[in-house]
N, C-alpha and C positions, 0 to 999 in steps of 0.2 A: 307256705315260708320254707326254707330249705332246710333240713334234717339240721336237729344239733344234736350232738353226744357229748356226756361227760359234762364241767365244771360244775359239778353236783354241790360242791364245799365252797366255789364262792359265790356260785349264787345261793346257799344257806344262810354266807353271812352277809350278804348283799339284804336280804329278806329279813335279817336282823335288825337293820338301819330301822325300819321302819314303827319296831316297837318300844322305840327309846322316846320319843312323844317329845321327838325336838328334829328343828332343819339337820338334817346329817351331809358330809362331804366326805367325798369317794374318789380312790386317784385310783386308776387300771392303766398300768406298765404293761409293754409287751412289745415284742417284733411286729412291724409291719405283719398285717397277714392273719394275723395271731390268732383274731377273734372277740377283741377288745369291746366292738362298739356291737358286735352278735351278742355278747353276752350281755350288755346292758339292753339290750332290744328285747332280749330272752325276760328280763330281770321286769321290765316294760310290762309283759303282758297281764290284761286286766287292773291294770292303772291308764292315770293318764300319762301317755310318755311323750316327751317334748324333745326333739336333737335338733341340734345342730351343727352344724361338721365347714372348718374354715378349707379355705383354696389352698390350694398345693402351689408351692412357693415359686412357679416358676417364673421367668424373667418377667420383670413388667407389672406383676400381683402388687399390687399398692395396700399401704395400711386401711385406706379409707375403701379399696375393693374387699378388702373382709369385712367391714362394719358394712358393704351395699348388700355382700353375700348374706348374711345374719340379719338383715333387714326384710332382705326378699324371704330368707325363711321362713321366719316369722308370718311374714304377711301370707303367705301359703296356709301355715299350717291352722291360721286362724280366720282366711277368708276376708279378708281384709283389703281395702284398698295399698297399693305400693306406698310404700316411704323411704325415707333414708333418713341416716345422722350423722352427725359428726365428731357426735362426743361418746365413749362406750357408756357413760352412765344414764344419757338415753336412750339406749339400746336396750340397759337391764333394766330401765322405767317402763319404757314397751312392754316386755313378755312382761314384770313383777302385775299390769293388769289382768291381767288372763288366770292368774292363780287362784285355785279353790281353795277348798277345806278337803278335797281330793284327795286322794295318795297321789303323786305326780314325782313323776322322775325327768329330770331335766340331764339330758347328757350335752355336754361339750365336746365334741370327737375334734380329734387332731387339736387342740387348745392352742399348741406352740405355732400352729399357722395362722390361726384365727389372731394371737396377741404379740407375737414375734417383734412386727414390727409399728407396733404402737408402745412407746416405755408407760404410760399410764395404762395400761389395759392391765396389769398383775394391783395396782391399788385404786381400780374406780371397782375389779369384779368382787378385791377385799372390804371394803366400803359397801357394798350392794349384798354381799352375804351378812355383815356384821346388821345391817341398819334395815332390810328387807326380810332375806329369807329367814332368819332366826321368829320371825313370828310368823312362817309357816313349818309349824311343826311335823306336817306331811308332807313334805319336801326330801327328794334326796337327789343330792346334785352330782353329777358324775363327771370327772373328769378326766378324758384320756388320750391317749398318743403314741405317738413312734418316737417321736423324738424324745426318748426317757432321759438323756442331758439335760435339754428345756425344764422337762419336767419337776425333777431333782433340781437343779437349782433355784428355777424362781418359785415354785410352791412346796414341793415338800420338804427342802432344805432352807429355805423363804420366814425369816422371820414374820413375812405379813401372812403368813397362815398359822404360823405357831400355834399350834394347839386347838384347831379348827376341826384337824382331819379327823373323822370315826374309822375313816378305811382305807387301809393301800394291799392292793394284791396285783401281783406279776403274773401274765399268765404265759405259759411255757407249751412247750410242744404240746400233741396229744400220745397216752403213754398205744404200745402196738397194739392190746386189746380195742383200747377204741378208735385206731385209725380203722379196725378192721370192720368195727360196728358203723361207724361213718362210711365207709364203700359197701358193706350189706345192704346198708338201709336207703343207698342209692342204685340197689339191684345188680355189683356188682361183685362175678360169680368167675372169679377166675379163678385159679390155686394158691396152694399159697406160696411158692416161689413167684408168684405175679403179685400176691398181695406186696411181697418184699421189695419188689421192684419199683414198685412205687411210693414205697416207704420210705425206701432205700432216698430217692429222686425228692421227694416233697418233703421228705422229716417229719413230716407229723402235725405241717402249718392246714389247719381247716380250709381253707380259701384256694391251695393249690390241689387239697383232694378233693375240693366240689369240685374241679377242674376237670375231673377224670369223665368220662363217656363209658356208661356200663356197659353199651352194647359194642365195644372196641376190646380188644386183651390188651393187657398193660404195657405192650411191644409200639402198638399204636398209639396208646395214649401217649405214652413218651416223647412216641416220634411227634405227631402233632401237637403237642406243649415245646418241646425241644429242638425240634429239628426241622420244621415247618417255618419258610419265611418269616409269617407273620405271628407265631408262635407267643403262645403268652407267658412263658416262661425262658424267651428270646430273652424279651428286652425287659423282662423284669427287675436284671442286678442292675444295669444304668439306670431305672427307677429308684432302685432302694440308694442310692448312693445323692442321685441329684435331690432327692424327696424330704432326703435325710440329714444329709451332711452339707450341700450346698456347694459352696465355695471350695470347700475342705475338699469336696468328694478323693478329687486324687493321693491325697496323702492315705486316706480310709484304703483306699482300690490295692495300693501299694504293700500298705501292710497287710489285707488279709490274701494277697497274691504270695507275699513271702512264709507267711501260715501253711498255703494248700499245699505246702510239701512235707508238712509234718511239723511238731510241733519244736520251738525255740523259747529262748533268754530272749529278754529287752534286749542285750547285749546282743543276741546275731540278727535279732531284724533290725537291729539301728543301719551292722554292717550292708545285712540283705538289703535294704532301701539307702542306704550313703547316708541316713541321717545325720546331721551337725551334731555334737554330743551336748550343745547347750542347749537344743530345742526340746520342746515341751511334748517329748515322746510318750511318758507316762500318759498324760490328759485325751491323746487320742486312741491308747491301748485304755485306758479307763470307759472313754465314749464306746467301743467298739462292746467291751462286755456288758455295758450297764445294756444297751440293746440288743445281745443276748445272742450275738454274732461271734464271740471270742470267750473263752473259759481258762479259768487261771487253776494250773496246777500246780500246787508245789509238790517238789519233789521232797522224797524220803528217805531216813536212815531205815534200814531195816532192823538193828537193833533197838534204836530208840523206839521203832514205833508210832512214830508222828512226824508231822512237817518240818520240813529245813524250812532256811529260810530264803533257797534258789529257789523260784517260781520260772515255769514254763507256759509259755501263753497256744492256744491251741484254737485253731476253728472250727469250731463245734457248731457250725450253720451246716445241715443239709446240702440244703441249696445252693447255698455259695459254693461248697469243695466242686460241688458237682457242676456247675457253671463255669467254673474255672476249666477242671481237669477237661471237661468234653463239651462243653456250648461252646466258649468262647473261642478255642483253636481253630475250633470247624466252622466259624462263621461265615466264612468268606465262600463256602459249600453250601452252608443255610440257606445262602441268599441266593445262591444259586440254580436251587432245589434241588440239590445232587442227594439229600437220601431218599428222596419220596420211596425207591423201589430194593435200600439197601440194607439188609436184616441188622438189630443193632446188634447181634450176637458174635454179626461179621465185625465189629469193628474193634481195632486194634485195642488191647488190655481192658473190653469191655467187662469180662470175666472179674477180673484184680481189684477193677474200681467200684462194682457193685460190693465183695466184698469189705474193700476199703469203709463204704460207706455204711456198712452195715456195724461194724464195731463201732461209727459215732450211735449209729441208735441204738446200740446195746448198753451206750454207757449214759445213755439218757435213761433207760429201763432197769437199772441195775436193780433196784427193788424186786423186779419178777425173778432176776438171775439168785437171787439171794434166797428166794424161795423156792428156784429151782434147786437149790443145795441145800435147804433145808438148813440155814443158818440165821438167826435175829443180828435186826442192825447194829442194835447196841451191845454185839459181841464183834461187833467190826471196828479194828485201833485205826486203820486207812484206805482207802481204795481208791485207784485211778493206774491211765496205763502208769505202765516205769518205765525208765529210763535211766540205765546203767554207763556211765560214764568209763571209758576207758581210760587206762593207766598203765604202770611199767608192773602189777601186781598184778592186776585182773582185765579179764576183756569186756569191753562194749556189748550191751542186750537191749532191747527192746521187746517190753512183755505187753500185747494185747491189752490186757485187766488182771492187774493182780490185788489181789486181796491181801490183807494181811490182818489175820485175829486177833483178838486180845492175848488170847490160849499161843500164842506165837507158831497156828498153822497159816499157810501162804496157800491159797487157792490160785496158782498159775495160771490164767485164761487162754486160751486160743480162739481163735474164729475162723471158720472158714464157710464160704458159700461157692459152691460148684454145682453144676451142671455134671458132671461125672463123677465116679465112685469115690470115696474121699478112704484111700487106703492107711498102710504100716508105714509108709513113708512121712505121715504127721508125728507118729511117734521121736523117728530122729529130730526134726524139729525140735518139739518139744525137749528132748533132753538137751538138746545143743544148747538151748534156751538156758534151760536150767542150771547147764555146768558152768555156765559163765556167772550167773546170780553170785556174791558173795553172800554165801549164809552165813549169819552169827551161830555160834552153838545153841543146840538141841530144837533148833527151828524143825517144822515139819512140813513138807511138800504134798500136796494134793493137784495132782494137771486134771485140768477141764477140757472138755473140749465144747466147745460152740459150734453147733454144723446145720447150713442151710443144704440141704441136698442129699444123696444114698450115704452112705457107709457100707462097707464090704463087713464081710461075718468076718474076716480076719484080723480087723480091728477089733469089735465089737469081743470076739471072744482072747482077745490079746489080756486084757485086764493092766494093762500099762494105767487108763484114766480114771483118775477116782468118781466123775460122772463124764456120762458121755452126753448133751444137752439138745434136742433134738429143739432149733430158733421154735421152730413152727409151733411146738408146747408150750410156748412161752401166750 
């Protein structure tokens, strides 16, 4: 079995379902490769674990093909003769014959693939739940999938399952410490810099990290996965969009690519992709948000210390960002195997790109930054990347990460990842940003440097920064 780290709270909540003395229905959502089925497998240890998965929705796969695949998996699980069925009620009835009084976990993985082509699937699943599974108090039925919008519409927000869902989990990326733990369990012994190179590219997605070969350096691993002709992460981008969004993948790709150059409002996204004002852009943005690829950031007023009505969208998935900026522009060279003998450090913009990726990782690990700064989450009024628009009265500026405290202290955070020493020049950069901020009266400024790489003695002794935090210490 592959190493399994983290998800302690999720496992605890799943285990609690078996204490209810009734059948329980659990939903696990999350991005492709995030570890949904792996979590269910871990929960199923020491119990009867029955796993079924839908077929990927490639061209030509029919509703009957999904039923046939279910029947085949059922036959294999119980060493029974092959059979088929044309009605999901019959398929569920076959499975019911093998249920016992022992604790049993049933997993329907990629449930949207299983049922999306049969309009009767949801109603028949609901009838099976009400009339059969409710008579088996030691059964936990887990429904999970990557197409979160389908799950939201057909299960979570469906009247068919209203009041029947006992647990709802949404998995996110592994934290920085858990990424390190998983890599260590795999035997990876690289430096802190190497560790963050891998995290910057994989974004804390467990399946991506599991592809790391501990006997190769970070650069060798990234080359093998991202810059070789058949590298796993070379083709992953198209798989994500074809599997999750099918015939509408093109519009989703356009939105993602428009956000790869920075945060944008819905109006600016619409202009960037030439989308008609009468269209349903909000639905597409919502779908990308539900799938975990895009994050909404309300801009805020420093004076009021709370979110405003203006919303900015940010591409928050590290792998997608890396693919768009570095893999896709080099696809022709990758296919010609032109990167086999080229060091990654020699690629144009390589170091700034890693710093850009690191900023995104830190936003997902902001609790670690709170701890390093010695602040409590309940004392934070609002925090996010901050963008101040340029007007006649004030200059525009963008802060990597701004934390506004209820006490009116602003932690202005700058993120730097460099191989060479970071010197006094970073102070001038920070002063320029702070001078552009339109500060309300009575506010305090605490400049913070988050760095990965060496820092000069002159910078350390300058006493300009409130905190200089080595990201490796997180």
